C-alpha positions in Angstrom: -14.9 25.6 -10.1 -11.3 26.0 -9.1 -8.3 24.3 -10.8 -8.0 21.5 -8.2 -11.7 20.7 -8.3 -11.6 20.6 -12.1 -8.6 18.2 -12.1 -10.5 15.9 -9.7 -13.7 16.0 -11.7 -12.0 15.2 -15.0 -10.6 12.0 -13.6 -7.0 12.2 -12.6 -5.3 9.0 -14.0 -5.4 6.1 -11.6 -7.5 8.1 -9.1 -10.9 9.5 -10.0 -12.0 7.2 -12.7 -10.5 4.4 -10.7 -8.8 2.9 -13.8 -6.2 0.5 -12.7 -6.4 -1.9 -9.8 -10.1 -2.4 -9.9 -10.9 1.0 -8.3 -13.6 1.8 -10.8 -15.9 0.1 -8.3 -17.7 -1.5 -11.2 -19.1 -5.0 -11.0 -16.9 -8.0 -11.5 -19.7 -9.9 -13.1 -23.1 -9.2 -14.7 -25.1 -12.3 -13.9 -24.1 -14.0 -17.1 -24.8 -11.0 -19.4 -22.6 -10.5 -22.4 -20.0 -7.7 -22.3 -22.0 -5.7 -24.9 -24.7 -5.1 -22.4 -22.5 -3.2 -19.9 -20.4 -1.6 -22.7 -23.6 0.0 -24.0 -24.1 1.7 -20.6 -20.6 2.9 -20.5 -20.7 4.2 -24.1 -23.8 6.2 -23.5 -22.3 7.7 -20.4 -19.0 8.4 -22.2 -21.0 10.2 -24.9 -22.1 12.8 -22.4 -18.5 13.5 -21.4 -16.3 16.2 -22.7 -13.6 15.4 -25.3 -10.9 15.9 -22.7 -12.2 12.9 -20.8 -12.9 10.6 -23.7 -9.6 8.8 -23.5 -9.9 8.1 -19.8 -13.5 6.9 -20.3 -12.2 4.5 -23.0 -9.7 3.1 -20.6 -12.4 2.7 -17.9 -14.5 0.9 -20.5 -11.7 -1.5 -21.2 -11.3 -2.3 -17.5 -15.0 -2.8 -17.1 -15.2 -5.2 -20.1 -12.2 -7.2 -18.8 -14.1 -7.6 -15.5 -17.4 -8.6 -17.1 -18.2 -12.3 -17.1 -15.9 -13.1 -14.3 -18.8 -14.0 -12.0 -22.5 -14.6 -11.8 -23.4 -11.6 -9.7 -22.4 -8.0 -8.8 -20.7 -6.9 -5.6 -23.1 -4.8 -3.5 -21.2 -4.5 -0.2 -21.9 -1.0 1.1 -19.6 1.7 2.4 -16.3 -0.2 2.1 -13.1 1.3 0.5 -10.6 -1.6 0.7 -10.9 -5.3 -0.4 -13.2 -6.8 -3.0 -16.2 -5.4 -1.1 -14.9 -1.9 -1.7 -13.0 -1.9 -4.9 -15.4 -3.9 -6.9 -18.7 -3.2 -5.2 -21.2 -0.8 -6.9 -21.8 0.5 -3.4 -18.1 0.9 -2.4 -16.1 4.0 -1.7 -12.8 3.2 -3.4 -13.2 5.8 -6.1 -14.0 8.5 -3.7 -11.0 7.5 -1.7 -8.8 7.8 -4.8 -10.2 11.3 -5.4 -9.1 12.4 -1.9 -5.6 10.9 -2.7 -5.6 12.8 -6.0 -6.2 16.0 -4.1 -3.0 15.4 -2.1 -4.5 13.9 1.1 -3.5 10.7 3.0 -6.3 8.1 3.2 -6.8 5.0 5.3 -9.8 3.0 6.6 -10.9 2.2 10.1 -13.8 0.5 11.8 -13.9 1.8 15.4 -14.3 5.0 17.3 -11.0 4.7 19.1 -7.8 6.8 19.8 -6.4 6.1 16.4 -8.9 8.6 14.9 -7.2 11.3 16.9 -4.6 11.5 14.1 -7.3 12.2 11.5 -8.1 15.6 10.1 -11.3 14.3 8.3 -13.6 11.4 8.9 -15.8 10.2 6.0 -18.6 8.0 7.3 -20.9 6.0 5.0 -22.9 4.0 7.6 -24.4 0.7 6.5 -27.3 1.4 8.8 -30.6 3.0 7.9 -31.2 4.3 11.4 -29.7 7.7 12.4 -26.5 7.7 14.5 -27.0 6.8 18.2 -26.5 9.4 20.9 -23.3 7.8 22.1 -21.8 7.8 18.6 -22.8 11.4 18.0 -21.3 12.5 21.3 -18.0 10.8 20.6 -17.7 12.4 17.1 -18.7 15.8 18.4 -16.0 15.6 21.1 -13.6 14.6 18.3 -14.6 17.8 16.3 -14.2 20.0 19.4 -10.8 18.5 20.5 -8.8 20.1 17.6 -9.3 22.9 15.1 -9.9 22.5 11.4 -11.4 19.0 11.5 -14.1 17.8 9.2 -16.7 15.1 9.6 -18.6 14.0 6.5 -21.7 12.0 7.1 -23.5 10.4 4.1 -27.0 9.2 4.7 -27.8 5.5 4.0 -30.8 6.0 1.7 -29.6 4.8 -1.6 -28.4 1.6 -3.2 -26.5 1.3 -6.5 -27.7 -2.2 -7.4 -31.1 -1.0 -8.7 -29.3 2.0 -10.5 -27.0 -0.5 -12.2 -29.8 -2.8 -13.5 -31.8 0.1 -14.7 -28.9 1.2 -16.9 -28.2 -2.4 -18.1 -31.7 -3.2 -19.1 -32.0 -1.0 -22.3 -28.9 -2.6 -23.8 -29.6 -6.2 -22.7 -30.3 -8.8 -25.5 -34.0 -9.4 -26.1 -33.9 -12.9 -24.5 -32.3 -11.5 -21.3 -34.4 -8.3 -20.8 -37.0 -10.2 -18.7 -34.2 -11.6 -16.4 -32.7 -8.1 -16.0 -36.0 -6.6 -15.2 -36.7 -9.3 -12.6 -33.3 -8.8 -11.0 -33.8 -5.0 -10.9 -37.2 -5.5 -9.3 -35.8 -7.9 -6.7 -32.9 -5.6 -5.7 -35.2 -2.6 -5.4 -37.7 -4.6 -3.3 -34.9 -5.7 -1.0 -33.7 -2.1 -0.6 -37.3 -0.8 0.1 -37.7 -3.4 2.8 -34.4 -2.6 4.4 -35.1 1.2 4.4 -38.3 0.6 6.5 -35.9 1.0 9.4 -35.6 4.7 8.7 -37.8 6.5 11.2 -40.6 8.6 9.7 -39.7 11.7 11.8 -36.8 11.8 14.2 -34.5 14.7 15.2 -31.0 13.3 15.9 -29.3 16.7 16.5 -27.3 16.9 13.3 -30.5 16.7 11.2 -34.1 15.6 11.2 -34.7 12.5 9.2 -37.9 11.7 7.3 -37.9 8.1 6.1 -41.2 8.2 4.3 -40.6 6.7 0.8 -41.0 9.4 -1.9 -38.7 8.4 -4.8 -37.7 11.4 -6.9 -35.0 12.6 -9.2 -32.9 15.8 -8.9 -33.6 18.0 -11.9 -32.4 21.3 -10.6 -29.8 22.7 -8.2 -29.7 25.6 -5.8 -27.1 26.5 -3.2 -23.7 28.1 -2.8 -22.1 29.5 -5.9 -19.0 27.4 -5.6 -21.1 24.3 -5.6 -23.2 25.3 -8.6 -20.3 26.5 -10.8 -19.6 24.2 -13.8 -22.4 21.7 -12.9 -25.0 20.7 -15.5 -28.1 19.6 -13.7 -29.5 17.9 -16.8 -26.6 15.4 -16.7 -27.2 14.4 -13.1 -28.7 11.1 -12.0 -29.0 11.8 -8.3 -31.9 10.1 -6.6 -33.7 10.9 -3.3 -36.1 8.7 -1.3 -36.6 10.2 2.1 -35.1 13.5 3.3 -32.6 14.9 5.8 -33.4 18.4 7.1 -30.3 20.1 8.5 -30.3 21.7 11.9 -31.1 25.4 12.3 -27.4 26.2 12.7 -26.4 24.6 9.4 -26.2 26.2 6.0 -27.2 24.5 2.8 -24.3 24.1 0.4 -26.4 22.3 -2.2 -30.1 21.7 -2.5 -32.8 20.8 -5.0 -36.4 22.1 -4.9 -36.4 22.3 -1.1 -34.5 19.0 -0.6 -31.1 19.3 1.1 -28.3 17.5 -0.7 -25.3 18.8 1.2 -25.2 21.0 4.3 -22.5 22.4 6.5 -22.5 23.2 10.2 -19.6 24.8 12.2 -18.5 23.1 15.4 -16.2 25.6 17.1 -13.3 25.7 14.6 -14.3 22.5 12.8 -17.2 21.5 10.5 -19.8 18.9 10.0 -20.9 18.1 6.4 -24.1 16.1 5.9 -24.8 14.5 2.5 -28.4 13.3 1.9 -27.2 10.0 0.4 -24.5 8.4 -1.7 -26.2 8.6 -5.1 -23.4 10.8 -6.4 -20.5 9.5 -4.2 -20.5 5.7 -4.4 -18.4 3.8 -6.9 -20.9 3.1 -9.7 -22.6 6.6 -9.6 -19.2 8.2 -10.0 -19.1 6.9 -13.6 -21.3 9.9 -14.3 -19.1 12.9 -15.2 -21.3 15.5 -13.3 -21.3 13.3 -10.2 -17.5 13.4 -10.2 -17.7 17.2 -10.4 -19.9 17.3 -7.3 -17.6 14.8 -5.5 -14.7 17.0 -6.3 -16.4 20.0 -4.7 -17.0 17.9 -1.6 -13.3 17.1 -1.5 -12.5 20.8 -1.8 -14.4 21.5 1.4 -11.5 20.0 3.3 -9.2 22.9 2.4 -5.5 22.5 1.7 -3.9 19.1 0.9 -1.8 16.7 3.0 -4.6 16.1 5.5 -5.3 12.7 6.9 -8.7 11.3 5.8 -10.2 8.3 7.4 -13.0 6.3 6.0 -15.0 5.0 8.9 -16.6 1.7 7.9 -19.4 0.5 10.2 -22.2 -2.0 10.0 -25.7 -2.2 11.4 -25.8 -0.6 14.8 -23.0 1.9 14.1 -19.3 1.8 15.0 -18.1 0.3 18.3 -16.6 2.8 20.8 -13.3 1.7 22.5 -10.9 3.5 24.8 -7.9 1.7 23.4 -7.0 0.6 19.9 -7.0 -3.2 19.3 -3.5 -4.7 19.4 -2.0 -6.7 16.6 -0.7 -9.4 19.0 -1.5 -13.0 18.1 -4.4 -14.4 20.2 -3.5 -17.3 22.5 -5.2 -20.4 23.6 -8.8 -21.1 22.5 -9.3 -17.4 21.6 -7.7 -18.2 18.2 -10.9 -20.2 17.3 -12.8 -16.9 17.3 -10.6 -15.3 14.7 -11.6 -15.6 11.0 -10.2 -17.3 8.9 -8.0 -19.1 11.5 -11.0 -20.6 13.1 -12.2 -22.2 9.8 -8.7 -23.5 9.0 -8.2 -25.1 12.4 -11.6 -26.6 12.3 -10.9 -28.3 9.0 -7.6 -29.5 10.2 -9.2 -30.9 13.3 -11.8 -32.7 11.3 -9.1 -34.1 9.0 -7.1 -35.3 12.0 -10.1 -37.1 13.5 -10.8 -38.9 10.2 -7.1 -39.9 10.0 -7.3 -41.4 13.5 -10.4 -43.4 12.7 -8.6 -44.7 9.6 -5.2 -45.4 11.1 -6.1 -46.7 14.6 -9.5 -48.5 14.4 -10.8 -50.2 17.5 -14.1 -52.0 17.2 -15.7 -53.6 20.2 -14.0 -54.6 23.4 -10.3 -55.3 23.3 -9.4 -59.0 24.0 -6.2 -60.6 25.3 -4.3 -62.7 22.8 -2.9 -66.1 23.7 0.8 -66.0 24.5 3.1 -67.2 21.7 4.9 -70.5 22.3 8.6 -70.3 23.0 9.4 -73.8 21.6 8.8 -72.9 18.0 12.2 -73.5 16.2 11.0 -71.5 13.2 11.2 -68.3 15.3 14.9 -69.0 16.0 15.4 -69.2 12.2 13.6 -66.0 11.6 15.6 -64.2 14.4 18.9 -65.4 13.0 17.9 -64.3 9.5 17.1 -60.8 10.8 20.5 -60.6 12.5 22.2 -61.6 9.4 20.2 -59.1 7.4 21.3 -56.3 9.7 24.9 -57.0 8.8 24.2 -56.2 5.2 27.1 -58.6 4.4 25.8 -61.0 1.7 29.1 -63.0 1.6 29.2 -63.5 5.4 25.5 -64.7 5.4 26.3 -67.2 2.7 29.3 -68.5 4.6 27.3 -69.0 7.7 24.5 -70.8 5.8 27.0 -73.0 4.1 28.7 -73.8 7.4 25.3 -74.7 8.9 24.6 -77.1 6.1 28.0 -78.8 6.2 27.7 -79.3 9.9 24.1 -80.6 10.1 23.8 -82.4 6.8 27.3 -83.2 5.6 26.1 -85.9 3.1 24.0 -83.3 1.2 
């Protein structure tokens, strides 16, 4: 393991362990569990770390304990680097992004296949879609690889979810009266994941690899592959999980494997390369708490080559990323289109409802309008009121009293 990979694996401050700013990717809440539950998980993990990482682990533990109890659930948004769904999600990629930054690369996130990606030297794609990439998406990314030398595309299969991993580690340290609740939650999250992964085809060749989605849960207990990937890794400390399998194409080489299962493969595309990772069980936020996982992630970062490259995290949902010939503009939408933009649409909708309620309160009209009888003009009292209003407008109290006294002396001198 070279010096840069070792620095990344040890947890460069503020980068790999994701200490400040919530980049640890650890949950912002534990469904009401006390902090001692999660601290037990972290302490057991820290116990396997070398002495050089103990201080950083302690700092990470403090951040985790500060976050515990802030909510009633954990964030599980998949494949996001920025925002609460990326920085706090157990399935986020904020920690991996920090590792690329610690290695000297520039990192940003994008959600489209558009001209903006032409400035990228590396695309890291964690698709939140259990189906393989569509032919259109593969062709676009292959053209991107061919259009310039020394480019890297990293594809991470969607066949892992950290929620079940989290509850499995919480359960041994949970209080006796909460173990049943933790077990139930773990079973529920695992069931949801197994239902969702039914979309993975049982046997499909998508060009980059052949996917086999048949469920066969297994743990990685040994490693084979390139020497640079095996150096410094302790397989006994890994917690990598596999369900289905991705078989690389005939032109690809296996960088890392385990008992016939491909974990990481590399395929040359002209002067560029495609890296395929079986799943995110050692790259997502929560699994990167494991020290050996961070070593493997550091080796993946090293595959890019020298620093100061531009790394883009492609964040896509079900169906894959949208392909556009032009980048979206940042101009303000006009007319009724603004009602389709979140959160402006919700804000304007609430304002409109408040305005309607105000109108009903301020200007009520019930039934048919009727014409009022005209007011009589011979009412002397109206003359008095009109004169009083005129005197009031002068704001001269002395003048008003003088006029009133003159009126009384003229009309009723005896009084």
